[in-house]
C-alpha positions in Angstrom: -56.6 -6.0 -68.6 -57.7 -6.1 -64.9 -56.2 -4.5 -61.9 -53.3 -2.3 -63.2 -51.0 -1.4 -60.2 -48.2 1.2 -60.4 -45.2 1.1 -58.1 -42.6 3.8 -57.7 -39.6 3.9 -57.5 -38.6 2.0 -60.5 -41.9 2.9 -62.2 -43.0 -0.7 -62.3 -46.5 -1.6 -63.3 -48.3 -5.0 -63.0 -51.4 -6.0 -64.7 -53.7 -9.0 -64.2 -55.6 -10.5 -67.1 -58.3 -12.8 -68.2 -55.6 -15.0 -69.8 -54.5 -16.1 -66.3 -51.2 -14.2 -66.6 -49.6 -11.3 -64.7 -47.5 -8.9 -66.7 -44.7 -6.8 -65.1 -43.6 -3.6 -66.9 -40.8 -1.2 -66.1 -41.1 2.3 -67.7 -42.5 1.5 -71.1 -41.1 -2.0 -71.6 -42.3 -5.5 -70.7 -39.9 -7.2 -68.3 -41.7 -10.5 -67.6 -44.9 -12.4 -67.5 -45.9 -14.5 -64.5 -47.8 -17.7 -65.3 -49.2 -20.3 -62.9 -52.8 -19.4 -62.1 -55.6 -21.8 -63.1 -58.2 -19.1 -63.3 -58.6 -15.5 -64.3 -56.3 -13.3 -62.3 -58.6 -10.9 -60.5 -56.3 -8.9 -58.3 -52.7 -8.0 -57.6 -50.5 -6.0 -55.3 -46.9 -4.9 -54.8 -45.2 -5.1 -51.4 -44.3 -1.7 -50.1 -40.6 -2.1 -50.8 -41.4 -3.6 -54.2 -39.7 -7.0 -53.7 -42.7 -9.2 -54.1 -46.1 -9.3 -55.8 -49.3 -11.1 -54.6 -51.9 -12.1 -57.1 -55.5 -13.4 -56.6 -57.5 -15.6 -59.0 -60.8 -17.2 -59.7 -58.9 -20.4 -59.3 -59.3 -20.0 -55.5 -55.6 -19.3 -54.9 -53.2 -16.5 -54.0 -49.7 -16.6 -55.4 -46.6 -14.8 -54.0 -44.0 -13.9 -56.7 -40.4 -12.6 -56.5 -40.4 -9.4 -58.6 -36.7 -9.7 -59.6 -36.6 -13.3 -60.7 -40.3 -13.8 -61.6 -40.2 -17.0 -59.6 -43.2 -18.3 -57.6 -42.4 -18.1 -53.9 -45.6 -19.9 -52.7 -49.2 -20.6 -53.3 -51.8 -19.9 -50.6 -54.8 -22.2 -50.6 -57.9 -22.0 -48.3 -60.7 -20.2 -50.1 -63.7 -22.2 -51.4 -64.6 -19.8 -54.2 -63.0 -17.2 -56.4 -60.7 -14.7 -54.7 -61.7 -11.3 -55.8 -59.0 -9.1 -54.3 -55.8 -9.1 -52.3 -53.8 -6.5 -50.4 -50.4 -6.4 -48.6 -49.9 -4.7 -45.2 -47.5 -1.7 -45.3 -44.8 -3.7 -43.4 -45.2 -6.7 -45.8 -45.8 -9.1 -43.0 -49.5 -9.9 -43.9 -51.7 -10.5 -46.9 -55.4 -10.0 -46.9 -57.7 -11.7 -49.4 -61.4 -11.1 -50.2 -63.5 -13.9 -51.7 -66.8 -14.8 -53.3 -66.9 -17.5 -50.6 -68.1 -14.8 -48.2 -64.8 -14.5 -46.2 -61.9 -12.3 -45.7 -58.6 -14.1 -44.8 -55.4 -12.8 -43.3 -52.2 -14.7 -44.2 -48.7 -14.5 -42.8 -46.4 -13.6 -45.8 -43.3 -15.4 -44.5 -44.9 -18.8 -43.9 -48.1 -18.7 -46.0 -50.2 -19.7 -43.1 -53.8 -18.5 -42.8 -53.9 -16.6 -39.5 -57.6 -15.6 -39.4 -60.8 -16.0 -41.4 -63.6 -13.5 -41.1 -67.0 -14.9 -42.4 -69.3 -12.2 -43.7 -72.9 -12.0 -45.0 -72.3 -12.0 -48.7 -69.5 -12.2 -51.3 -66.6 -9.8 -51.0 -65.4 -7.6 -53.9 -62.3 -5.8 -52.6 -60.1 -5.3 -49.5 -57.3 -2.9 -48.4 -55.0 -2.3 -45.4 -54.8 1.0 -43.7 -51.3 2.4 -43.6 -51.0 1.5 -39.9 -51.2 -2.2 -40.7 -53.7 -2.7 -37.9 -57.0 -2.0 -39.8 -58.6 -3.5 -42.8 -61.5 -2.6 -44.9 -63.5 -5.1 -47.0 -66.3 -4.2 -49.4 -68.9 -6.7 -50.5 -72.3 -7.0 -52.0 -73.9 -6.6 -48.5 -71.9 -3.5 -47.5 -68.6 -2.4 -46.0 -66.7 -4.2 -43.2 -64.2 -2.3 -41.0 -61.8 -4.6 -39.1 -59.1 -4.2 -36.5 -56.2 -6.7 -36.9 -54.3 -7.4 -33.7 -50.9 -8.8 -34.5 
């Protein structure tokens, strides 16, 4: 299991896996599996209100899923190597993705459009939004990157 993420209320948990599948749990019971990635699922995140999930994969894609139906909302393409992490802004409007292709991308959730690409010096390993939704942090093999996102 990779990237277990817990979301309350509802006590939901998602886990990413080497088998290219996301698993969604409620309490102590499995509610669904989400299939569609072509590579190992390396990261996942719940939206703040818990309505959608974003997952990242070595298959160079992000996928946005509906938590309630398990349906795929959209696939985000644009990285040239494995995506190592993803994060959703507190207001749910933006998704950040970190990649081995030495870039951090910011995506608009509603449209799936890539709004910005930040090239860095080395592969990235993780990323996170600050609660204000205006700042991001990315961590890579060459160090830490602090970013201000202007909407």
